[in-house]
Backbone as JSON Lines, residues from 0, in Angstrom:
{"i":0,"aa":"M","n":[-6.4,14.83,-3.03],"ca":[-4.96,14.98,-3.11],"c":[-4.31,13.83,-2.35]}
{"i":1,"aa":"V","n":[-3.4,13.15,-2.99],"ca":[-2.71,12.01,-2.39],"c":[-1.21,12.27,-2.4]}
{"i":2,"aa":"T","n":[-0.58,12.0,-1.26],"ca":[0.86,12.1,-1.14],"c":[1.38,10.71,-0.81]}
{"i":3,"aa":"L","n":[2.4,10.27,-1.51],"ca":[3.01,8.97,-1.29],"c":[4.42,9.18,-0.76]}
{"i":4,"aa":"N","n":[4.71,8.62,0.41],"ca":[6.05,8.72,0.99],"c":[6.63,7.31,1.09]}
{"i":5,"aa":"I","n":[7.74,7.09,0.4],"ca":[8.38,5.79,0.38],"c":[9.67,5.86,1.18]}
{"i":6,"aa":"G","n":[9.76,5.03,2.21],"ca":[10.97,4.96,3.03],"c":[11.65,3.61,2.86]}
{"i":7,"aa":"E","n":[12.69,3.38,3.61],"ca":[13.42,2.11,3.53],"c":[12.6,0.94,4.05]}
{"i":8,"aa":"T","n":[11.73,1.19,5.04],"ca":[10.98,0.09,5.65],"c":[9.47,0.28,5.6]}
{"i":9,"aa":"S","n":[9.01,1.43,5.13],"ca":[7.56,1.65,5.11],"c":[7.12,2.56,3.97]}
{"i":10,"aa":"L","n":[5.84,2.47,3.69],"ca":[5.19,3.26,2.66],"c":[4.01,3.95,3.33]}
{"i":11,"aa":"A","n":[3.84,5.23,3.1],"ca":[2.72,5.96,3.7],"c":[1.93,6.66,2.6]}
{"i":12,"aa":"F","n":[0.61,6.38,2.58],"ca":[-0.31,7.07,1.69],"c":[-1.03,8.11,2.53]}
{"i":13,"aa":"E","n":[-0.96,9.35,2.13],"ca":[-1.7,10.41,2.83],"c":[-2.79,10.92,1.9]}
{"i":14,"aa":"Y","n":[-4.03,10.83,2.37],"ca":[-5.18,11.26,1.58],"c":[-5.75,12.55,2.15]}
{"i":15,"aa":"H","n":[-5.81,13.57,1.35],"ca":[-6.43,14.87,1.64],"c":[-6.18,15.4,3.05]}
{"i":16,"aa":"G","n":[-5.05,15.06,3.64],"ca":[-4.71,15.58,4.96],"c":[-5.52,15.02,6.1]}
{"i":17,"aa":"Q","n":[-6.45,14.13,5.8],"ca":[-7.33,13.56,6.82],"c":[-6.92,12.14,7.23]}
{"i":18,"aa":"C","n":[-6.29,11.42,6.35],"ca":[-5.96,10.02,6.61],"c":[-4.55,9.7,6.13]}
{"i":19,"aa":"V","n":[-3.86,8.88,6.91],"ca":[-2.57,8.34,6.5],"c":[-2.61,6.84,6.76]}
{"i":20,"aa":"Y","n":[-2.28,6.06,5.73],"ca":[-2.21,4.62,5.83],"c":[-0.74,4.23,5.74]}
{"i":21,"aa":"F","n":[-0.28,3.4,6.67],"ca":[1.12,2.99,6.72],"c":[1.23,1.5,6.38]}
{"i":22,"aa":"Y","n":[2.16,1.15,5.49],"ca":[2.38,-0.23,5.09],"c":[3.87,-0.55,5.15]}
{"i":23,"aa":"P","n":[4.23,-1.71,5.7],"ca":[5.64,-2.13,5.63],"c":[5.99,-2.42,4.17]}
{"i":24,"aa":"V","n":[7.24,-2.3,3.83],"ca":[7.7,-2.64,2.49],"c":[8.86,-3.62,2.57]}
{"i":25,"aa":"K","n":[9.0,-4.41,1.51],"ca":[10.12,-5.33,1.36],"c":[10.88,-4.9,0.11]}
{"i":26,"aa":"K","n":[12.11,-4.49,0.3],"ca":[12.92,-4.03,-0.83],"c":[13.38,-5.22,-1.66]}
{"i":27,"aa":"I","n":[13.11,-5.17,-2.95],"ca":[13.54,-6.21,-3.88],"c":[14.85,-5.78,-4.55]}
{"i":28,"aa":"S","n":[14.89,-4.52,-4.97],"ca":[16.09,-3.94,-5.59],"c":[16.03,-2.43,-5.37]}
{"i":29,"aa":"N","n":[16.95,-1.69,-5.96],"ca":[16.94,-0.23,-5.82],"c":[15.74,0.41,-6.52]}
{"i":30,"aa":"T","n":[15.08,-0.33,-7.41],"ca":[13.95,0.23,-8.15],"c":[12.65,-0.53,-7.94]}
{"i":31,"aa":"E","n":[12.67,-1.59,-7.12],"ca":[11.47,-2.39,-6.88],"c":[11.29,-2.69,-5.41]}
{"i":32,"aa":"F","n":[10.02,-2.68,-4.98],"ca":[9.71,-3.08,-3.61],"c":[8.29,-3.61,-3.55]}
{"i":33,"aa":"E","n":[8.03,-4.46,-2.54],"ca":[6.69,-4.97,-2.31],"c":[6.06,-4.25,-1.14]}
{"i":34,"aa":"M","n":[4.77,-4.0,-1.27],"ca":[3.97,-3.42,-0.18],"c":[3.32,-4.57,0.57]}
{"i":35,"aa":"I","n":[3.46,-4.59,1.89],"ca":[2.88,-5.62,2.73],"c":[1.57,-5.08,3.31]}
{"i":36,"aa":"W","n":[0.49,-5.88,3.23],"ca":[-0.81,-5.43,3.69],"c":[-0.83,-5.26,5.2]}
{"i":37,"aa":"A","n":[-1.37,-4.13,5.66],"ca":[-1.45,-3.83,7.09],"c":[-2.68,-2.96,7.34]}
{"i":38,"aa":"R","n":[-3.01,-2.79,8.6],"ca":[-4.14,-1.91,8.97],"c":[-3.66,-0.81,9.91]}
{"i":39,"aa":"D","n":[-2.45,-0.34,9.72],"ca":[-1.89,0.74,10.53],"c":[-2.35,2.05,9.9]}
{"i":40,"aa":"V","n":[-3.28,2.73,10.56],"ca":[-3.91,3.89,9.95],"c":[-4.11,4.99,10.99]}
{"i":41,"aa":"D","n":[-3.97,6.21,10.53],"ca":[-4.3,7.39,11.34],"c":[-5.34,8.14,10.5]}
{"i":42,"aa":"C","n":[-6.62,7.94,10.85],"ca":[-7.69,8.44,10.0],"c":[-8.85,8.96,10.83]}
{"i":43,"aa":"K","n":[-9.5,9.97,10.34],"ca":[-10.64,10.56,11.03],"c":[-11.93,9.77,10.78]}
{"i":44,"aa":"F","n":[-11.91,8.81,9.85],"ca":[-13.09,8.0,9.56],"c":[-12.66,6.58,9.22]}
{"i":45,"aa":"D","n":[-13.62,5.65,9.2],"ca":[-13.34,4.24,8.9],"c":[-12.85,4.11,7.47]}
{"i":46,"aa":"N","n":[-11.71,3.46,7.3],"ca":[-11.14,3.34,5.97],"c":[-11.62,2.12,5.2]}
{"i":47,"aa":"G","n":[-12.35,1.22,5.84],"ca":[-12.93,0.08,5.14],"c":[-11.98,-1.08,4.9]}
{"i":48,"aa":"T","n":[-10.76,-1.06,5.42],"ca":[-9.82,-2.15,5.13],"c":[-10.19,-3.45,5.82]}
{"i":49,"aa":"K","n":[-11.12,-3.43,6.77],"ca":[-11.57,-4.67,7.41],"c":[-12.68,-5.34,6.6]}
{"i":50,"aa":"E","n":[-13.25,-4.63,5.66],"ca":[-14.33,-5.16,4.84],"c":[-13.79,-6.03,3.71]}
{"i":51,"aa":"T","n":[-14.55,-7.03,3.29],"ca":[-14.15,-7.88,2.16],"c":[-14.86,-7.47,0.87]}
{"i":52,"aa":"F","n":[-15.96,-6.73,0.98],"ca":[-16.73,-6.25,-0.18],"c":[-17.12,-7.41,-1.1]}
{"i":53,"aa":"R","n":[-17.3,-8.6,-0.49],"ca":[-17.69,-9.84,-1.2],"c":[-16.66,-10.29,-2.24]}
{"i":54,"aa":"L","n":[-15.44,-9.84,-2.12],"ca":[-14.4,-10.28,-3.03],"c":[-14.01,-11.72,-2.71]}
{"i":55,"aa":"I","n":[-13.62,-12.47,-3.72],"ca":[-13.2,-13.85,-3.53],"c":[-11.82,-13.89,-2.88]}
{"i":56,"aa":"A","n":[-10.89,-13.14,-3.41],"ca":[-9.54,-13.08,-2.87],"c":[-9.34,-11.71,-2.22]}
{"i":57,"aa":"V","n":[-9.05,-11.7,-0.94],"ca":[-8.84,-10.44,-0.23],"c":[-7.41,-10.4,0.3]}
{"i":58,"aa":"P","n":[-6.83,-9.21,0.46],"ca":[-5.47,-9.11,0.99],"c":[-5.36,-9.75,2.37]}
{"i":59,"aa":"K","n":[-4.24,-10.42,2.59],"ca":[-3.98,-11.05,3.88],"c":[-3.01,-10.18,4.66]}
{"i":60,"aa":"L","n":[-3.33,-9.95,5.93],"ca":[-2.44,-9.16,6.79],"c":[-1.05,-9.76,6.8]}
{"i":61,"aa":"E","n":[-0.05,-8.88,6.73],"ca":[1.37,-9.23,6.8],"c":[1.86,-10.01,5.59]}
{"i":62,"aa":"K","n":[1.09,-10.02,4.49],"ca":[1.49,-10.68,3.25],"c":[1.61,-9.63,2.15]}
{"i":63,"aa":"P","n":[2.46,-9.87,1.12],"ca":[2.6,-8.9,0.03],"c":[1.27,-8.63,-0.67]}
{"i":64,"aa":"F","n":[1.04,-7.36,-0.95],"ca":[-0.19,-6.9,-1.6],"c":[0.07,-6.43,-3.03]}
{"i":65,"aa":"A","n":[1.21,-5.79,-3.24],"ca":[1.53,-5.23,-4.55],"c":[3.04,-5.06,-4.69]}
{"i":66,"aa":"K","n":[3.47,-5.01,-5.94],"ca":[4.87,-4.71,-6.23],"c":[4.92,-3.37,-6.96]}
{"i":67,"aa":"F","n":[5.8,-2.5,-6.5],"ca":[5.99,-1.19,-7.12],"c":[7.35,-1.15,-7.79]}
{"i":68,"aa":"T","n":[7.39,-0.58,-8.98],"ca":[8.63,-0.43,-9.74],"c":[8.77,1.02,-10.16]}
{"i":69,"aa":"I","n":[9.95,1.57,-9.97],"ca":[10.23,2.93,-10.41],"c":[11.11,2.82,-11.66]}
{"i":70,"aa":"K","n":[10.61,3.37,-12.77],"ca":[11.32,3.29,-14.04],"c":[11.26,4.65,-14.71]}
{"i":71,"aa":"N","n":[12.42,5.25,-14.96],"ca":[12.51,6.56,-15.61],"c":[11.68,7.62,-14.88]}
{"i":72,"aa":"G","n":[11.69,7.56,-13.55],"ca":[10.97,8.56,-12.75],"c":[9.47,8.34,-12.62]}
{"i":73,"aa":"V","n":[8.97,7.2,-13.15],"ca":[7.55,6.89,-13.09],"c":[7.36,5.69,-12.15]}
{"i":74,"aa":"L","n":[6.34,5.75,-11.29],"ca":[6.02,4.67,-10.37],"c":[4.94,3.78,-10.98]}
{"i":75,"aa":"Y","n":[5.26,2.48,-11.12],"ca":[4.32,1.5,-11.66],"c":[3.9,0.56,-10.53]}
{"i":76,"aa":"A","n":[2.63,0.13,-10.54],"ca":[2.12,-0.77,-9.53],"c":[1.58,-2.04,-10.18]}
{"i":77,"aa":"E","n":[1.94,-3.19,-9.61],"ca":[1.39,-4.47,-10.01],"c":[0.68,-5.02,-8.78]}
{"i":78,"aa":"Y","n":[-0.64,-5.05,-8.81],"ca":[-1.42,-5.51,-7.67],"c":[-1.59,-7.03,-7.74]}
{"i":79,"aa":"Y","n":[-1.42,-7.71,-6.62],"ca":[-1.51,-9.15,-6.55],"c":[-2.95,-9.63,-6.42]}
{"i":80,"aa":"Y","n":[-3.88,-8.72,-6.21],"ca":[-5.31,-9.06,-6.1],"c":[-6.03,-8.34,-7.23]}
{"i":81,"aa":"A","n":[-6.32,-9.06,-8.28],"ca":[-6.86,-8.45,-9.51],"c":[-8.18,-7.71,-9.29]}
{"i":82,"aa":"E","n":[-9.03,-8.23,-8.4],"ca":[-10.34,-7.59,-8.19],"c":[-10.16,-6.25,-7.56]}
C-alpha cells in the first residue's frame, strides 16, 4: 500500500506504514511539478537509494528526478532516468 502526499514544497511517499521518503518539489504550474532527488527517509530498513545497481545514469542529489503532471484527476510521471 502506497500513499502519496503532495505539498507546496515537498512530496512524501509512504510505503506500507513502515517507510516514508521525503523529496523537495519545484512547482512548474498548478498542474505540474518536479521531484528533486533526496535521501530524506524515515524507514525501518535500508531503502537502497545509495546504491547505483550498476546503472549508467543515476539520480543526482538535489537535482530534478521526475516531472509529475495532474490531468483530469490522474497523476502522470515522466522520469528523467529511463533505466
